[in-house]
C-alpha positions as CSV (number, residue, x, y, z in Angstrom):
1,M,107.0,110.4,84.3
2,K,105.3,113.3,82.5
3,K,103.7,114.4,85.7
4,V,107.0,114.3,87.5
5,M,108.7,116.5,84.8
6,M,105.8,119.0,85.0
7,T,106.1,119.1,88.8
8,L,109.8,119.7,88.6
9,A,109.3,122.4,86.1
10,L,106.7,124.2,88.2
11,A,108.9,123.9,91.2
12,A,111.8,125.5,89.4
13,M,109.5,128.3,88.2
14,C,108.3,128.8,91.7
15,C,111.9,128.9,93.1
16,A,112.9,131.4,90.4
17,G,109.8,133.5,91.2
18,A,110.5,133.4,94.9
19,Q,114.1,134.5,94.4
20,A,112.9,137.4,92.2
21,Q,110.4,138.4,94.8
22,E,112.9,138.2,97.6
23,K,115.3,140.3,95.6
24,L,112.5,142.8,95.0
25,F,111.7,143.2,98.7
26,Q,115.4,143.3,99.7
27,S,116.0,146.1,97.2
28,A,112.9,148.0,98.3
29,S,114.1,148.1,101.9
30,V,117.0,150.4,101.0
31,K,116.5,153.4,98.7
32,S,119.5,154.5,96.7
33,P,120.3,157.0,95.4
34,V,118.2,159.5,97.1
35,V,118.1,163.0,95.5
36,N,117.5,165.3,98.4
37,K,115.7,168.7,98.3
38,D,118.9,170.6,98.9
39,G,120.5,169.1,95.7
40,T,122.7,166.7,97.6
41,V,122.5,163.0,96.8
42,T,122.6,160.1,99.3
43,F,123.8,156.6,98.4
44,N,122.8,153.7,100.6
45,L,124.1,150.1,100.4
46,F,123.0,147.2,102.6
47,A,126.2,145.2,103.1
48,P,126.3,144.0,106.8
49,K,129.4,141.9,106.3
50,A,131.5,144.4,104.4
51,V,134.6,146.0,105.8
52,K,135.1,148.9,103.4
53,V,132.7,150.4,101.0
54,E,133.3,153.2,98.5
55,V,131.4,154.9,95.7
56,T,133.1,155.9,92.4
57,G,131.3,158.5,90.3
58,D,131.7,161.4,87.9
59,F,130.2,163.8,90.6
60,L,133.4,163.4,92.7
61,P,136.7,165.2,92.1
62,T,138.5,163.4,89.2
63,Q,141.7,161.3,89.4
64,Q,144.2,161.6,86.6
65,I,145.6,158.3,85.3
66,E,148.1,157.8,82.5
67,I,147.2,156.1,79.2
68,P,150.4,154.9,77.5
69,G,150.8,156.7,74.2
70,Y,148.0,159.1,74.8
71,G,148.7,161.1,78.0
72,K,146.7,161.8,81.2
73,Y,143.0,160.9,81.5
74,D,140.4,162.1,84.0
75,A,139.0,159.1,85.9
76,P,136.0,159.3,88.2
77,G,136.7,160.2,91.9
78,V,136.2,158.0,94.9
79,A,134.5,158.6,98.3
80,Q,134.1,156.3,101.3
81,L,130.7,155.3,102.7
82,K,130.2,155.0,106.5
83,E,128.5,152.1,108.1
84,G,125.3,152.9,110.1
85,K,122.7,150.9,111.7
86,N,121.5,147.5,110.5
87,G,124.5,147.1,108.1
88,V,123.5,150.0,105.8
89,W,126.4,152.0,104.5
90,S,125.8,155.6,103.4
91,Y,127.4,158.6,101.8
92,T,125.9,162.1,101.0
93,T,127.5,164.3,98.3
94,D,127.8,168.0,98.3
95,K,125.1,169.9,96.3
96,L,125.2,168.7,92.7
97,A,124.6,170.7,89.6
98,P,121.8,169.6,87.2
99,E,123.2,166.8,85.2
100,M,123.1,163.0,84.5
101,Y,125.6,161.2,86.7
102,N,127.0,157.7,86.8
103,Y,128.5,155.6,89.7
104,T,129.4,152.2,91.0
105,F,130.4,150.8,94.4
106,N,133.7,149.3,95.5
107,I,133.2,146.6,98.2
108,D,136.2,145.2,100.0
109,G,138.5,145.5,97.0
110,M,135.9,144.4,94.4
111,T,135.4,147.3,92.0
112,G,132.5,148.2,89.7
113,V,129.7,146.8,91.8
114,K,126.3,148.0,90.7
115,D,123.9,149.4,93.2
116,P,121.2,146.7,93.8
117,A,118.7,149.4,94.7
118,N,119.0,151.2,91.4
119,I,117.8,149.4,88.3
120,Y,119.0,152.2,85.9
121,V,122.3,151.3,84.2
122,N,124.3,152.1,81.1
123,R,127.0,150.0,79.3
124,D,130.1,151.8,78.1
125,I,132.2,149.3,76.2
126,V,132.7,146.6,79.0
127,S,131.7,148.7,82.0
128,F,128.2,148.9,83.5
129,T,127.4,151.9,85.7
130,N,124.3,153.0,87.5
131,I,122.9,156.4,86.5
132,F,120.7,159.1,88.1
133,I,119.6,162.6,87.1
134,V,119.6,165.8,89.1
135,S,117.3,168.6,87.9
136,E,116.4,171.9,89.6
137,E,114.2,173.6,87.0
138,K,112.6,173.2,83.6
139,G,115.2,173.6,80.8
140,D,118.3,172.8,82.8
141,K,120.7,170.0,81.7
142,G,119.1,167.4,84.0
143,D,115.7,168.3,82.6
144,L,117.0,168.1,79.0
145,Y,118.2,164.5,79.6
146,K,114.9,163.3,81.1
147,V,111.9,161.8,79.4
148,N,109.4,164.7,79.6
149,E,105.8,165.0,78.7
150,V,106.5,166.2,75.1
151,P,105.9,164.7,71.7
152,H,108.3,161.8,71.3
153,G,110.3,160.6,68.3
154,N,110.9,156.9,67.6
155,L,114.1,154.9,67.7
156,S,114.5,152.0,65.2
157,K,117.3,149.4,64.8
158,V,117.8,149.3,61.0
159,W,119.8,146.9,59.0
160,Y,121.3,148.1,55.7
161,N,123.7,146.8,53.0
162,S,127.1,148.3,52.7
163,P,128.6,147.5,49.3
164,T,131.9,149.2,50.2
165,L,132.4,147.1,53.4
166,K,130.8,144.1,51.8
167,M,128.4,143.3,54.7
168,Q,125.1,143.8,56.2
169,R,125.3,146.4,59.0
170,R,123.0,147.9,61.6
171,M,122.4,151.5,62.7
172,T,120.0,153.3,65.1
173,I,117.7,155.8,63.5
174,Y,115.7,158.5,65.3
175,T,112.7,159.9,63.5
176,P,111.1,163.0,65.1
177,A,107.6,163.3,66.4
178,G,105.2,163.8,63.5
179,Y,107.4,161.9,61.0
180,D,104.5,159.5,60.3
181,K,102.3,162.3,59.1
182,G,104.4,163.1,56.1
183,G,106.8,165.7,54.9
184,K,110.6,165.6,54.3
185,Y,113.3,166.1,56.9
186,P,117.0,167.1,57.2
187,V,119.4,164.5,58.5
188,L,122.0,164.6,61.2
189,Y,124.6,161.7,61.2
190,L,125.7,161.2,64.8
191,L,128.9,159.1,65.3
192,H,130.2,157.3,68.4
193,G,133.7,156.8,69.8
194,A,136.1,154.0,70.0
195,G,134.7,150.9,71.7
196,G,131.2,152.1,71.1
197,D,128.5,150.9,68.7
198,E,125.2,152.0,67.3
199,N,123.6,151.9,70.7
200,A,126.0,154.4,72.3
201,W,124.4,157.7,71.5
202,S,120.9,156.6,72.2
203,E,121.8,155.1,75.6
204,L,124.9,156.9,77.0
205,G,124.3,160.1,75.0
206,R,120.6,160.5,75.7
207,A,120.2,161.6,72.0
208,A,116.5,160.8,71.7
209,Q,115.7,162.7,75.0
210,I,117.8,165.7,73.9
211,L,116.3,165.9,70.5
212,D,112.7,165.4,71.8
213,N,113.1,168.2,74.3
214,L,114.9,170.6,72.0
215,I,112.4,170.1,69.2
216,A,109.4,170.4,71.5
217,T,110.7,173.8,72.8
218,G,111.5,175.1,69.3
219,K,115.2,175.2,70.0
220,A,116.1,172.6,67.2
221,K,114.5,171.8,63.9
222,P,112.7,168.5,63.6
223,M,115.3,166.2,62.0
224,I,116.1,162.5,61.4
225,V,119.2,161.4,63.4
226,V,121.2,158.4,62.1
227,M,123.6,156.7,64.5
228,P,125.6,154.1,62.6
229,N,128.1,151.5,63.9
230,G,131.5,153.0,63.5
231,N,133.6,149.8,63.6
232,P,134.2,148.8,59.9
233,N,134.8,145.1,60.7
234,C,131.6,144.9,62.8
235,Q,128.0,144.6,61.7
236,A,126.3,145.5,65.0
237,A,126.5,145.9,68.7
238,P,128.1,142.9,70.7
239,G,125.8,139.9,70.9
240,E,123.5,141.2,68.3
241,W,125.2,139.7,65.2
242,S,127.0,136.6,64.1
243,W,130.1,137.1,66.2
244,G,127.9,136.2,69.1
245,M,128.6,137.1,72.7
246,Y,132.2,138.3,72.3
247,T,133.9,140.8,74.6
248,P,133.8,144.3,73.1
249,G,137.0,146.3,73.1
250,F,138.4,149.8,72.6
251,R,139.6,149.1,69.0
252,D,137.6,147.6,66.1
253,G,134.7,146.5,68.3
254,G,136.3,143.8,70.4
255,T,137.9,140.3,70.4
256,G,136.0,138.6,67.7
257,P,137.5,137.6,64.3
258,T,140.3,139.8,63.2
259,A,139.9,139.9,59.4
260,P,140.8,143.4,58.1
261,A,137.9,145.7,57.1
262,A,137.3,146.2,53.4
263,A,137.5,149.9,53.8
264,S,137.3,152.6,56.5
265,I,134.1,154.1,57.8
266,P,134.7,157.5,56.1
267,E,135.4,155.7,52.8
268,S,132.2,153.7,53.1
269,F,130.1,156.5,54.6
270,M,128.1,157.3,51.4
271,D,126.6,153.8,51.7
272,I,124.8,155.0,54.8
273,V,123.7,158.3,53.2
274,N,122.4,156.5,50.1
275,Y,120.4,154.0,52.2
276,V,118.9,156.7,54.3
277,D,118.0,158.9,51.3
278,A,116.4,155.8,49.6
279,N,114.4,154.6,52.5
280,Y,113.4,157.7,54.5
281,R,111.7,161.0,53.5
282,T,114.9,163.1,53.5
283,L,115.8,166.5,52.1
284,K,118.6,165.2,49.9
285,D,120.7,168.4,49.3
286,R,123.9,169.4,51.1
287,S,122.2,172.2,53.1
288,H,120.0,169.6,54.8
289,R,122.8,167.2,55.9
290,A,124.9,167.5,59.0
291,I,127.5,165.1,60.5
292,C,129.2,165.1,63.9
293,G,130.8,162.7,66.3
294,L,132.8,162.2,69.5
295,S,136.4,161.0,69.8
296,M,136.8,158.3,67.0
297,G,133.5,159.5,65.5
298,G,134.9,163.1,65.5
299,G,137.9,161.7,63.6
300,H,135.5,160.0,61.2
301,T,133.6,163.3,60.8
302,F,136.9,165.1,60.1
303,H,137.8,162.6,57.3
304,V,134.3,162.6,55.8
305,S,134.6,166.4,55.6
306,L,137.8,166.0,53.6
307,L,136.6,163.2,51.4
308,Y,133.2,164.6,50.6
309,P,133.4,168.4,50.9
310,N,130.2,169.0,48.9
311,K,127.9,166.4,50.6
312,F,127.4,168.1,54.0
313,D,126.9,171.7,55.1
314,Y,127.4,171.2,58.9
315,Y,130.3,169.4,60.6
316,G,130.9,168.9,64.4
317,L,134.0,167.5,66.0
318,F,133.5,166.5,69.6
319,S,136.8,165.8,71.4
320,A,138.0,164.5,68.0
321,G,140.6,161.8,67.6
322,L,142.6,163.2,64.7
323,H,145.1,161.6,62.5
324,L,146.2,161.9,58.9
325,D,147.6,159.5,56.2
326,N,147.8,156.5,58.5
327,G,149.5,158.6,61.2
328,T,149.4,157.5,64.8
329,F,148.5,159.3,68.0
330,E,152.2,159.0,69.0
331,A,153.1,161.6,66.3
332,S,151.9,165.1,67.0
333,F,149.1,166.2,64.8
334,A,151.1,169.3,63.8
335,K,153.8,167.0,62.5
336,Q,151.2,164.9,60.6
337,I,149.8,168.1,59.0
338,E,153.4,169.1,58.0
339,N,154.1,165.7,56.5
340,S,150.8,165.1,54.7
341,P,150.9,165.3,50.9
342,T,147.1,165.9,50.6
343,F,145.8,167.7,53.7
344,A,146.5,171.3,52.4
345,Q,144.7,170.7,49.2
346,Q,141.8,168.9,50.9
347,S,141.4,171.7,53.5
348,A,141.4,174.3,50.7
349,K,138.8,172.4,48.8
350,L,136.6,171.9,51.9
351,F,136.6,175.6,53.0
352,G,136.4,176.7,49.3
353,S,133.1,174.9,49.2
354,K,131.9,177.2,51.9
355,P,130.2,174.9,54.5
356,K,127.7,176.7,56.6
357,L,129.2,175.5,59.9
358,Y,132.4,173.7,61.0
359,W,132.1,173.4,64.8
360,M,134.6,172.0,67.3
361,G,134.2,171.3,71.1
362,M,137.0,170.2,73.4
363,G,137.4,169.7,77.2
364,K,140.2,171.6,78.8
365,T,141.8,168.5,80.3
366,D,141.0,166.1,77.4
367,F,144.0,164.0,76.5
368,L,143.3,164.8,72.8
369,Y,143.4,168.5,73.5
370,Q,146.6,169.3,71.7
371,S,145.6,167.7,68.4
372,T,142.7,170.1,68.1
373,V,145.0,173.0,69.0
374,D,147.3,171.9,66.1
375,L,144.4,171.7,63.7
376,R,143.1,175.1,64.7
377,N,146.5,176.7,64.4
378,Y,146.8,175.4,60.8
379,W,143.3,176.5,59.8
380,D,143.8,179.9,61.5
381,S,147.0,180.4,59.5
382,K,144.9,179.9,56.3
383,G,142.0,182.1,57.4
384,Y,139.5,179.3,57.4
385,K,136.4,179.9,59.4
386,Y,135.1,177.6,62.1
387,E,133.6,177.8,65.6
388,Y,135.3,176.5,68.7
389,V,133.9,175.9,72.2
390,E,136.0,174.8,75.2
391,T,134.5,173.3,78.3
392,D,135.7,172.0,81.7
393,G,136.5,168.4,82.1
394,G,138.1,165.8,79.8
395,H,137.1,162.9,77.5
396,I,133.7,162.3,79.0
397,W,130.1,161.8,78.0
398,R,129.1,164.8,80.1
399,N,130.9,167.0,77.6
400,W,129.6,165.1,74.5
401,R,126.0,165.5,75.6
402,I,126.6,169.2,76.0
403,Y,128.2,169.4,72.5
404,L,125.3,167.6,70.9
405,T,122.9,170.0,72.6
406,M,124.8,173.0,71.3
407,F,125.4,171.6,67.8
408,A,121.7,170.5,67.3
409,Q,120.6,174.1,67.9
410,K,122.9,175.5,65.3
411,I,122.1,173.3,62.3
412,F,119.4,173.6,59.6
413,K,118.6,177.2,60.6
């Protein structure tokens, strides 16, 4: 009986191995995507029985879709592939600018199909997309997002205790090249958006590659970068804590238990700072602390700046989701400012403390655009000093990687 079981086990292993090898050889027969010398990119898909094949990607003209309660949102465009010989469908783009791009295929009505010839994928909440990078020369955006032959920092998944939230929580921490040799470092706290987690900035945002490349070329100071989980009722990324393999969602991390959080992320934020200062070689004064974030994380950064105006010297709001005093996005931010009993005093205290930098970035077609306009109008009326950058595009990672690149070069100087 024992011999029979061993034989069956070996047979199963051989079958699995054969399937893996078959998949490997099938994938190798079609290359996709192919970055051509002229800067165009060709997508190829072997689908001999398909009737209609499309590619959806952020390199195509965007489509605007309506998000109830928020406004219009820029969604990736769509292009149709043409069937050629031997069941291979193909599409070639126009020349693409240096950048990191993402895409999936639509096959006969099935959307979000990953390219079987491209092993490089990212997860954004519940969506997986293939990625590729276009670069023309050293130092362009594509090159900045690549792993280059430079000294590399390390990424760690770190568990810490949050007394305020009453739970163990996880964050991703980047330590720069040379950290192991000693010395103390400034700290950037880098916050993700709604539906994200502590993996978002290191994977979708290319934070480690951006910091490695900027530090290696002397454009940014060596720094520790802390990327916490911004969902106050979650401990870690989906599948990596006791909720198990739940489905992540746009709000509060997903569809697991719905017990209310003990506090908000801004209210609990000093738990993170205290842990980092106690366990890493940090420069612990205000002038060596920065905080920034995208969307929800921009909103968290905004509230941290109001709650702890003397703890950080550099603030960055990337397409920030702004609200006040339990206000909702349905009410204009200008109206929330008008009705808030505390915002005027908090703003006066913040700017009275003279932060070295308050920086904001926003895409021209971002559905959160008006809230930043309202904030800027109020602060302009008070003469408060900040920096503002406006870019093309909407609420997209392409903009947030740009904002991180710009912000990282301005801090700790």
